[in-house]
Phi, psi and omega in degrees: 000139175231134178236125178246132179279119174273334180200144183227017183262168173277193185294335178279339185065177178224123009282147174280141185306126175065017176266140180242025176292166184298325180291316183288325174297315179301313182293330179291323182267344183225099187296345179293344180256007176288141180235113176273179180305140188297117181193169183202169172234131176252131179234139175203115182064234180268008184259137178215111184239134174278134176254106184069156195222044181282340181287141184270001183246033183298323181293336177274323182287326191232097176299158179306133179089357185271349178243139169281334179167188185232132176254109177269132171285319179191183188243032166290152187305317184290352176247358186225350192296335179294340179290338181297329178269319184303324186299339186273008172300174181225157171062032172198169177227138177237117177289136177238110179259131179200187178290155175288116183213096183304334180290324181058216175220127180052227181252028186298317183291327181285322179234079189273342180058234183278356181275133182249104179264022191285344183245133178240151173276141165264160181304127176068010176297145179240141177221144177270122170248096189064230178273359184260133173264129179243132177241133181272129185244113178300136177242173181250111187207173181281352173232161173306127190215140180234142162260176181222140169252129181252126185231139180200124177051042175082001177258144185227133168240127177255135179238106192233083172212141002265141182199156169239103189068195179229139173300147181309314183293325179291315177303312182300318179295312181297332178288350174276352183252154170260103186269125173294315179223140170233115183263119189232152174299130175217077189269343186228147170293171180308134180233153180285329177246151183296135175294163184275323195223351181215154177295145162266179185299319179304316182292321179297315180294325177296321177302315177301319180290318182297325184266353179051050184284152176288319178222123173265128183240124182269132173220187185054048187269133179268167175295333178291325175291317178301317179297314182299320181287329176296325180275343182229060191293343183278358188294319187271125175283176182295338182271358179248123188247145176257113182297143176228148177305133181076002172290160183222144169236155182210146175225000000 
């Protein structure tokens, strides 16, 4: 299995419009630090699935026939806005699997075009996508939201964004697995009070400890997190990775 990050930013992305913080200045001058809407591609054998669709250039990134489908974590705009353009394609169908959320995003369910929203994941439901087993993991967010565990030949990768901590049942399930990589939401630098809708760095690191993961990967990163890590570079151990756009992990 190979997972490539298409975007690792929060809803504001990096650089943030008109911001002159050290992280935004760095990203302006060095595109390798730019953070687009949080999304990824998972590949295994003949399967290639997009995880979230917040990027607005999906029709350029993925020629017709290059995707088996899309796995939505949820339907906030920064994770779904790319579907608004993609739907108007012709002569093909793209399955979009995600949580059951009657609100959806904009008018996508009403005018779905080539997108097929007919299937929803239930909590902890498992499906085989080619040789890869995918498990839907409930997360804690302001909208119905799922993470996913991708499994192949005894190896597991967890993708857990957007969330603030983990629901008890999800934590218990994930603790039964030996995760090669766990990719987690890290939208805020360390805070004295628990954030409302996304992990801060303390909560993200705690998830790594609770799950005893081999490699913890931070994503959904804000410019404030980047600034904090620039000022505190010793914080992350060798087993904790900072995701970057176009970066890849493989098992």
